[in-house]
C-alpha positions as CSV (number, residue, x, y, z in Angstrom):
1,X,69.5,77.9,112.5
2,X,72.2,76.9,114.8
3,X,72.2,73.3,116.0
4,X,71.8,72.4,119.7
5,X,75.4,71.2,119.8
6,X,76.7,74.5,118.4
7,X,74.7,76.4,121.1
8,X,75.9,74.1,123.8
9,X,79.5,74.6,122.8
10,X,79.4,78.4,123.3
11,X,81.1,80.1,126.2
12,X,79.2,83.2,127.3
13,X,80.0,86.1,129.7
14,X,77.3,88.2,131.2
15,X,78.3,91.6,132.7
16,X,75.9,93.7,134.8
17,X,76.3,95.5,138.1
18,X,72.7,94.4,139.2
19,X,72.6,90.8,140.4
20,X,69.0,90.3,139.3
21,X,69.8,91.3,135.8
22,X,72.8,88.9,135.7
23,X,70.6,86.1,136.8
24,X,67.9,86.9,134.3
25,X,70.3,87.0,131.4
26,X,71.9,83.8,132.6
27,X,68.5,82.0,132.6
28,X,67.7,83.3,129.2
29,X,70.9,81.9,127.7
30,X,70.4,78.7,129.5
31,X,67.0,78.4,127.8
32,X,69.0,78.4,124.5
33,X,70.9,75.4,125.8
34,X,74.1,77.5,126.4
35,X,75.7,75.8,129.4
36,X,79.0,77.5,130.0
37,X,78.0,80.9,131.4
38,X,80.2,83.2,133.5
39,X,78.8,86.2,135.4
40,X,80.7,89.4,136.2
41,X,79.5,92.4,138.2
42,X,81.9,94.9,136.7
43,X,84.5,95.5,133.9
44,X,87.6,94.6,135.8
45,X,86.2,91.2,136.9
46,X,85.1,90.7,133.3
47,X,88.6,91.4,131.9
48,X,90.1,88.9,134.4
49,X,87.7,86.2,133.2
50,X,88.4,87.0,129.5
51,X,92.1,86.9,130.0
52,X,91.7,83.4,131.6
53,X,89.9,82.0,128.5
54,X,88.1,83.6,125.6
55,X,84.4,83.9,125.2
56,X,82.3,83.4,122.1
57,X,79.5,85.6,123.4
58,X,79.6,88.6,125.7
59,X,76.5,90.5,126.9
60,X,77.3,93.7,128.7
61,X,75.1,96.3,130.3
62,X,76.1,99.9,129.3
63,X,76.0,101.2,132.8
64,X,78.3,99.1,135.0
65,X,78.4,101.3,138.1
66,X,81.5,103.5,139.0
67,X,84.5,103.1,136.6
68,X,84.3,101.5,133.2
69,X,81.0,101.4,131.2
70,X,80.1,98.8,128.5
71,X,81.3,101.0,125.7
72,X,84.7,101.6,127.3
73,X,85.0,97.9,128.0
74,X,84.5,97.1,124.3
75,X,87.0,99.8,123.4
76,X,89.6,98.2,125.8
77,X,88.9,94.6,124.5
78,X,89.4,95.7,120.9
79,X,92.6,97.7,121.8
80,X,94.1,94.8,123.7
81,X,92.9,92.3,121.0
82,X,91.1,90.2,123.7
83,X,88.1,89.4,121.5
84,X,88.6,86.3,119.4
85,X,87.8,86.2,115.7
86,X,84.0,85.8,115.4
87,X,83.5,86.7,119.1
88,X,80.2,88.6,119.7
89,X,79.7,91.6,121.9
90,X,76.2,92.9,122.7
91,X,75.5,96.1,124.7
92,X,72.3,96.2,126.7
93,X,71.0,99.5,128.1
94,X,67.9,101.0,129.6
95,X,68.6,104.3,127.7
96,X,67.3,104.5,124.2
97,X,68.1,108.2,123.5
98,X,69.8,108.8,120.2
99,X,73.0,110.2,121.7
100,X,73.5,107.1,123.9
101,X,72.8,104.7,121.0
102,X,75.1,106.7,118.7
103,X,77.8,106.8,121.3
104,X,77.6,103.0,121.8
105,X,77.4,102.3,118.1
106,X,80.7,104.1,117.6
107,X,82.6,101.0,118.8
108,X,80.6,98.8,116.4
109,X,79.2,96.2,118.8
110,X,77.3,93.2,117.3
111,X,74.1,94.5,118.7
112,X,72.6,97.2,120.9
113,X,69.5,96.1,122.8
114,X,67.2,98.3,124.9
115,X,65.8,97.1,128.3
116,X,63.5,95.4,129.0
117,X,64.8,92.8,126.6
118,X,62.3,90.1,125.6
119,X,63.7,86.6,125.7
120,X,62.7,85.8,122.2
121,X,64.2,89.1,120.8
122,X,67.5,88.5,122.6
123,X,67.8,84.9,121.5
124,X,66.9,85.7,117.9
125,X,69.5,88.5,117.7
126,X,72.2,86.2,119.2
127,X,71.3,83.3,117.0
128,X,71.4,85.5,113.9
129,X,74.8,86.9,114.7
130,X,76.2,83.6,115.7
131,X,75.0,81.9,112.6
132,X,76.8,84.5,110.5
133,X,80.0,84.3,112.5
134,X,80.0,80.5,112.4
135,X,79.6,80.3,108.6
136,X,82.0,83.1,107.9
137,X,84.6,82.1,110.5
138,X,87.5,81.7,108.0
139,X,87.0,85.2,106.6
140,X,86.7,86.7,110.1
141,X,89.9,84.9,111.2
142,X,91.9,86.2,108.2
143,X,90.7,89.8,108.6
144,X,91.2,89.7,112.4
145,X,94.9,88.6,111.8
146,X,95.4,91.3,109.1
147,X,95.9,88.7,106.4
148,X,94.0,90.9,104.0
149,X,94.9,89.0,100.8
150,X,93.5,85.8,102.4
151,X,90.5,87.7,103.8
152,X,89.7,89.0,100.3
153,X,89.9,85.6,98.8
154,X,87.6,84.2,101.5
155,X,85.0,87.0,100.8
156,X,85.1,86.2,97.0
157,X,84.7,82.5,97.8
158,X,81.6,83.0,99.9
159,X,80.1,85.5,97.5
160,X,80.4,83.0,94.7
161,X,78.6,80.4,96.8
162,X,75.4,82.5,96.9
163,X,73.8,85.8,98.2
164,X,73.7,84.7,101.9
165,X,75.4,87.4,104.1
166,X,76.1,89.4,100.9
167,X,76.2,92.8,102.7
168,X,78.5,91.6,105.4
169,X,80.9,90.1,102.9
170,X,80.9,93.2,100.8
171,X,81.7,95.3,103.9
172,X,84.7,93.1,104.8
173,X,85.8,92.8,101.1
174,X,86.0,96.6,101.0
175,X,87.9,96.7,104.3
176,X,90.5,94.3,102.8
177,X,90.8,96.3,99.5
178,X,91.3,99.6,101.4
179,X,93.9,98.0,103.6
180,X,95.7,96.7,100.5
181,X,95.5,100.1,98.7
182,X,93.3,98.7,96.0
183,X,91.1,101.8,95.7
184,X,89.6,101.0,92.3
185,X,88.4,97.6,93.5
186,X,87.1,99.1,96.8
187,X,85.1,101.8,94.8
188,X,83.4,99.0,92.8
189,X,82.6,97.1,96.0
190,X,81.1,100.1,97.7
191,X,79.0,100.8,94.7
192,X,77.9,97.1,94.6
193,X,76.8,97.4,98.2
194,X,74.8,100.5,97.6
195,X,73.0,98.7,94.8
196,X,71.9,96.1,97.3
197,X,70.7,98.8,99.8
198,X,71.1,102.4,99.0
199,X,70.8,103.5,102.6
200,X,74.0,101.9,103.8
201,X,76.1,104.8,105.1
202,X,79.3,102.8,105.5
203,X,79.4,102.3,101.7
204,X,78.8,106.0,101.0
205,X,81.6,106.9,103.5
206,X,83.8,104.3,101.7
207,X,83.3,106.0,98.4
208,X,84.3,109.3,100.0
209,X,87.4,107.6,101.3
210,X,88.3,106.4,97.8
211,X,87.8,109.9,96.5
212,X,90.1,111.3,99.1
213,X,92.7,108.7,98.4
214,X,92.4,109.4,94.7
215,X,92.9,113.2,95.2
216,X,89.3,114.2,94.5
217,X,89.0,116.4,97.7
218,X,85.9,118.3,96.6
219,X,83.9,115.1,95.8
220,X,84.9,113.6,99.1
221,X,84.0,116.7,101.1
222,X,80.6,117.0,99.3
223,X,79.7,113.4,99.9
224,X,80.6,113.6,103.6
225,X,78.8,116.9,104.1
226,X,75.6,115.3,102.6
227,X,75.9,112.2,104.9
228,X,76.2,114.3,108.0
229,X,73.3,116.5,107.0
230,X,71.1,113.4,106.9
231,X,72.8,111.5,109.7
232,X,74.4,113.9,112.2
233,X,75.2,111.1,114.6
234,X,77.6,109.1,112.3
235,X,81.1,109.0,113.9
236,X,82.8,107.5,110.8
237,X,81.7,110.4,108.6
238,X,83.0,112.9,111.2
239,X,86.3,111.1,111.4
240,X,86.9,111.1,107.7
241,X,85.9,114.7,107.2
242,X,88.3,115.7,110.0
243,X,91.0,113.7,108.3
244,X,90.3,115.5,105.0
245,X,90.4,118.9,106.7
246,X,93.7,118.1,108.5
247,X,95.3,116.9,105.3
248,X,94.3,120.1,103.5
249,X,95.6,122.3,106.4
250,X,92.2,123.5,107.5
251,X,92.7,123.1,111.3
252,X,89.9,125.6,112.1
253,X,87.5,123.7,110.0
254,X,88.6,120.4,111.5
255,X,87.9,121.9,115.0
256,X,84.4,122.9,114.1
257,X,83.6,119.4,112.8
258,X,85.2,117.8,115.9
259,X,83.2,120.0,118.2
260,X,80.0,119.1,116.4
261,X,80.9,115.4,116.7
262,X,81.5,115.8,120.5
263,X,78.1,117.5,120.9
264,X,76.2,114.8,118.9
265,X,78.2,111.8,120.2
266,X,79.2,112.5,123.8
267,X,81.9,110.0,124.4
268,X,85.5,110.2,125.7
269,X,86.7,109.2,122.2
270,X,85.0,112.3,120.7
271,X,86.1,114.7,123.4
272,X,89.7,113.5,123.1
273,X,89.7,114.1,119.3
274,X,88.1,117.6,119.9
275,X,90.9,118.4,122.4
276,X,93.7,117.3,120.1
277,X,92.5,119.5,117.3
278,X,91.8,122.4,119.6
279,X,95.4,122.2,120.8
280,X,96.5,122.3,117.2
281,X,94.4,125.4,116.6
282,X,95.8,127.1,119.7
283,X,92.3,127.1,121.2
284,X,93.5,126.0,124.6
285,X,90.3,126.8,126.5
286,X,88.3,124.3,124.4
287,X,91.2,121.8,124.7
288,X,91.4,122.2,128.5
289,X,87.6,121.7,128.9
290,X,87.4,118.7,126.7
291,X,90.5,116.9,128.2
292,X,89.4,117.6,131.7
293,X,86.1,115.9,130.9
294,X,88.0,112.9,129.4
295,X,90.3,112.5,132.4
296,X,87.4,112.7,134.7
297,X,85.3,110.2,132.7
298,X,88.1,107.6,132.5
299,X,89.7,108.2,136.0
300,X,88.5,104.8,137.3
301,X,88.0,103.0,134.0
302,X,90.2,100.3,132.5
303,X,90.5,102.6,129.4
304,X,92.4,105.2,131.5
305,X,95.3,106.5,129.5
306,X,98.3,108.6,130.8
307,X,98.4,110.3,127.4
308,X,95.2,112.2,128.3
309,X,96.7,113.7,131.4
310,X,99.9,114.4,129.5
311,X,98.1,116.3,126.8
312,X,96.1,118.2,129.4
313,X,99.4,119.0,131.1
314,X,100.8,120.2,127.7
315,X,97.7,122.4,127.3
316,X,98.3,123.8,130.9
317,X,101.8,124.7,129.8
318,X,100.5,126.5,126.8
319,X,98.1,128.4,129.0
320,X,101.0,129.5,131.3
321,X,100.3,127.2,134.2
322,X,103.5,125.0,134.6
323,X,102.7,124.1,138.2
324,X,99.3,122.6,137.3
325,X,101.0,120.7,134.4
326,X,103.5,119.1,136.8
327,X,100.8,118.2,139.2
328,X,98.7,116.5,136.5
329,X,101.6,114.3,135.2
330,X,103.0,113.7,138.7
331,X,99.8,112.0,139.7
332,X,100.0,109.7,136.6
333,X,103.7,108.9,137.2
334,X,103.2,108.1,140.9
335,X,100.4,105.7,140.1
336,X,102.3,104.0,137.2
337,X,105.9,103.8,138.4
338,X,106.7,100.8,136.2
339,X,105.2,102.1,133.0
340,X,108.0,103.4,130.8
341,X,105.7,105.4,128.6
342,X,104.1,107.3,131.5
343,X,107.6,108.1,132.9
344,X,108.7,109.3,129.5
345,X,105.7,111.7,129.4
346,X,106.4,112.9,132.9
347,X,110.0,113.7,131.9
348,X,108.8,115.6,128.8
349,X,106.3,117.7,130.8
350,X,108.8,118.4,133.7
351,X,111.5,119.6,131.3
352,X,109.1,122.2,129.8
353,X,107.6,123.2,133.2
354,X,110.9,123.7,135.0
355,X,112.2,125.6,132.1
356,X,109.1,127.9,132.1
357,X,109.7,128.5,135.8
358,X,113.4,129.3,135.2
359,X,114.4,126.6,137.6
360,X,117.5,125.6,135.6
361,X,118.9,122.9,137.9
362,X,115.6,121.0,138.0
363,X,115.2,121.4,134.3
364,X,118.6,119.9,133.8
365,X,117.7,116.9,136.0
366,X,114.5,116.4,134.0
367,X,116.5,116.6,130.8
368,X,118.6,113.7,132.0
369,X,115.4,111.6,132.5
370,X,114.2,112.7,129.1
371,X,117.4,111.4,127.4
372,X,116.5,107.9,128.8
373,X,113.0,108.3,127.2
374,X,114.4,108.7,123.7
375,X,114.6,104.9,123.3
376,X,111.2,104.1,124.9
377,X,108.8,102.3,122.6
378,X,105.7,104.5,122.2
379,X,103.0,105.5,119.7
380,X,103.6,108.5,117.4
381,X,101.9,111.2,119.5
382,X,103.8,110.3,122.7
383,X,107.0,110.5,120.7
384,X,106.0,114.0,119.5
385,X,105.6,115.2,123.0
386,X,109.0,113.8,123.8
387,X,110.4,115.6,120.8
388,X,108.8,118.9,121.9
389,X,110.5,118.6,125.3
390,X,113.9,117.8,123.6
391,X,113.6,121.1,121.6
392,X,112.9,123.0,124.8
393,X,116.0,121.4,126.4
394,X,118.1,122.5,123.5
395,X,118.6,118.9,122.2
396,X,117.6,119.7,118.7
397,X,119.2,116.8,116.9
398,X,117.7,114.3,119.2
399,X,114.3,116.0,119.0
400,X,114.4,115.9,115.2
401,X,115.3,112.2,115.2
402,X,112.4,111.4,117.5
403,X,110.0,113.5,115.5
404,X,111.0,111.9,112.2
405,X,110.5,108.4,113.7
406,X,107.0,109.4,114.9
407,X,106.0,110.7,111.5
408,X,107.3,107.6,109.7
409,X,105.6,105.3,112.2
410,X,102.3,107.0,111.7
411,X,102.5,106.4,107.9
412,X,102.3,102.7,108.6
413,X,99.2,102.9,110.9
414,X,96.5,104.6,108.9
415,X,95.9,107.6,106.7
416,X,94.0,109.3,109.6
417,X,96.9,108.7,112.0
418,X,99.3,110.0,109.4
419,X,97.3,113.2,108.9
420,X,96.9,114.0,112.6
421,X,100.5,113.1,113.4
422,X,101.9,115.3,110.6
423,X,99.7,118.2,111.8
424,X,100.9,117.8,115.4
425,X,104.5,117.4,114.2
426,X,104.2,120.7,112.3
427,X,102.9,122.5,115.5
428,X,105.8,121.1,117.5
429,X,108.3,122.4,115.0
430,X,106.5,125.8,114.6
431,X,106.5,126.2,118.4
432,X,110.2,125.5,118.4
433,X,110.7,128.3,115.8
434,X,111.5,125.9,113.0
435,X,108.8,127.2,110.6
436,X,110.4,126.0,107.4
437,X,110.7,122.4,108.7
438,X,107.1,122.6,109.9
439,X,105.8,123.5,106.4
440,X,107.7,120.5,104.9
441,X,106.4,117.9,107.4
442,X,102.8,118.8,107.0
443,X,102.8,118.9,103.2
444,X,100.4,116.5,101.5
445,X,102.4,114.4,99.0
446,X,99.3,114.2,96.7
447,X,99.2,117.9,96.5
448,X,102.9,118.1,95.9
449,X,102.5,115.5,93.1
450,X,99.6,117.5,91.6
451,X,101.8,120.6,91.4
452,X,104.7,118.6,89.8
453,X,102.2,117.1,87.2
454,X,101.1,120.7,86.3
455,X,104.7,121.7,85.9
456,X,105.2,118.6,83.6
457,X,102.3,119.8,81.5
458,X,103.8,123.2,81.1
459,X,107.1,121.6,79.9
460,X,105.1,119.6,77.4
461,X,103.4,122.7,76.0
462,X,106.9,124.2,75.6
463,X,107.9,121.3,73.5
464,X,110.1,119.6,76.1
465,X,108.6,116.1,75.7
466,X,111.3,114.0,77.3
467,X,111.6,116.3,80.2
468,X,107.8,116.3,80.7
469,X,107.7,112.5,80.7
470,X,110.5,112.4,83.2
471,X,108.8,114.9,85.5
472,X,105.4,113.2,85.5
473,X,107.2,109.8,86.1
474,X,108.5,111.3,89.3
475,X,105.1,112.7,90.3
476,X,103.0,109.6,89.7
477,X,104.5,107.3,92.4
478,X,103.8,110.0,95.0
479,X,100.1,110.0,94.3
480,X,99.3,107.0,92.1
481,X,95.6,107.3,92.7
482,X,95.3,111.1,92.2
483,X,92.8,111.7,89.4
484,X,94.6,114.9,88.2
485,X,98.0,113.3,88.2
486,X,96.8,110.3,86.4
487,X,95.0,112.4,83.8
488,X,98.1,114.6,83.2
489,X,100.3,111.5,82.9
490,X,98.0,109.9,80.3
491,X,97.9,113.0,78.1
492,X,101.6,113.6,78.3
493,X,102.3,110.0,77.4
494,X,99.8,110.1,74.5
495,X,101.2,113.3,73.0
496,X,104.8,112.1,73.4
497,X,104.0,108.9,71.6
498,X,102.1,110.8,68.8
499,X,105.2,112.8,68.0
500,X,108.1,110.4,68.9
501,X,106.6,107.0,68.2
502,X,104.8,104.4,70.3
503,X,106.7,103.1,73.3
504,X,105.6,99.8,74.9
505,X,106.3,101.0,78.4
506,X,104.3,104.3,78.0
507,X,101.5,102.4,76.2
508,X,101.2,100.0,79.1
509,X,101.0,102.8,81.6
510,X,98.4,104.6,79.6
511,X,96.2,101.5,79.4
512,X,96.5,100.9,83.1
513,X,95.8,104.5,84.0
514,X,92.8,104.8,81.7
515,X,91.3,101.6,83.2
516,X,91.6,103.1,86.7
517,X,90.1,106.4,85.6
518,X,87.2,104.6,83.9
519,X,86.5,102.4,87.0
520,X,86.4,105.3,89.5
521,X,84.4,107.7,87.4
522,X,86.2,110.8,88.9
523,X,87.7,112.1,85.7
524,X,86.0,114.5,83.3
525,X,83.8,112.2,81.0
526,X,84.5,114.2,77.8
527,X,88.2,114.3,78.4
528,X,88.2,110.6,79.2
529,X,86.3,109.8,76.0
530,X,88.8,111.8,73.9
531,X,91.8,110.1,75.6
532,X,90.3,106.6,75.0
533,X,89.6,107.4,71.4
534,X,93.1,108.7,70.8
535,X,94.7,105.7,72.5
536,X,92.7,103.4,70.1
537,X,94.1,105.3,67.1
538,X,97.6,105.0,68.4
539,X,97.2,101.3,69.0
540,X,95.8,100.9,65.4
541,X,98.7,102.9,64.0
542,X,96.5,105.7,62.6
543,X,98.5,108.9,61.9
544,X,96.8,112.3,62.3
545,X,97.7,115.9,62.7
546,X,99.0,117.3,65.9
547,X,96.0,119.7,66.1
548,X,93.7,116.7,66.7
549,X,95.5,115.5,69.8
550,X,93.6,115.6,73.1
551,X,93.5,118.7,75.3
552,X,96.2,118.7,77.9
553,X,95.1,119.0,81.5
554,X,95.4,122.6,82.7
């Protein structure tokens, strides 16, 4: 239970376009001794208040009249990092249909309440969430600031103190471990969470993410397919399955999944994702329909983004309508004259449109504007549209530089961003006639490493032990979590030491790799058992015939 002083110290914001609802929620909060309460009739007013001073608690209706709804507001606040660590955001709605709840849940609010909301229910939900955030404040602050080592230490400290908030702590512990690339630890944490409650989908999705990171594509796909069969409204499962399909080059499969997601979870986020993949698959009709919907939905919202109009313009170019493309981006450019990113996108579209219309003088003028855009700071996908325009204008070297920068930047954001950016980069290159470069940029390094490990095994079988060790040493850093690469490396090291003597460096690598394989449980159990037994004999100095050595991975 929170103390009266803790409740009195809260600063709350109530957002609803109906005056009576604002007043009712204010009175309810006042009953809980919360004194500092601000009311806002719409999202823009709310954002102005939030920028003035942060709030501990925000209650927002889903439907806020024309413009931005409650879900879009939460998306914007997260994007702009306007929610303080431990700040609570509740969405309240009169609509309890499953698609509305699933759409709202996609942004992970602290709670979704259906009108009419009973006073006791609202206060209990708020108090429960606030109590959790007050107690775990150091952990939330560390994770919010991306200090994942510290966040992990805080999770471990709280877990040692007792079972209180165990599930919440395990969830944030796994987040930190994934961010740090500690896949083995994350896998153990997800399994521990499922032991507490087997129905927690986020933990099942986490195991699928670990499998994907470790190179076990089939296990990840099977788990995600099962999750979506049981829970067809889970956005996280759709996102990870799309990432998997993009990484394996199955754009058509990714489009089918994205289309299902957009049907089950009708939000602008889902429609945007569907459109991006449809564009990659050259299904410009689907891309046009989805993006037109997104542009319309966000036209008066604070989440309006010029990239949506720019991609719709790019789709219009692909459909042979350069005039519509210029009209779309011109509207954005005129309304955001001081936004460098929007002006860069306008230059990129204009170069391609004037070139398509064979208006060479206008295309040359647009190309001059495009040159100024090369240095504009922007996220990877905007950079890729600029690169595409550069190729159209014949500025191949500059285009390649911008494209390489975009791909490298995406690697530091997330695996999902990396996969989608590489896929889009490959399309940009393929459209420019650079097929060989397109194949190289989309290649998955884990698959490349697996092929190199297989080649190392063949060298080993041919008796070239030193060369096999050298080759697998080069493959391993490219995919240090890939089950197949790890297994091949262990067996190559074991056989090399059997014939050429134990080497401390190889022995240490074998021990570490076998520990990882045991923890994750993705390797063949019989093969793992044989490798462990053979390692123990090597460590004990037991000599045995070559015929008794473990089978080499095929």
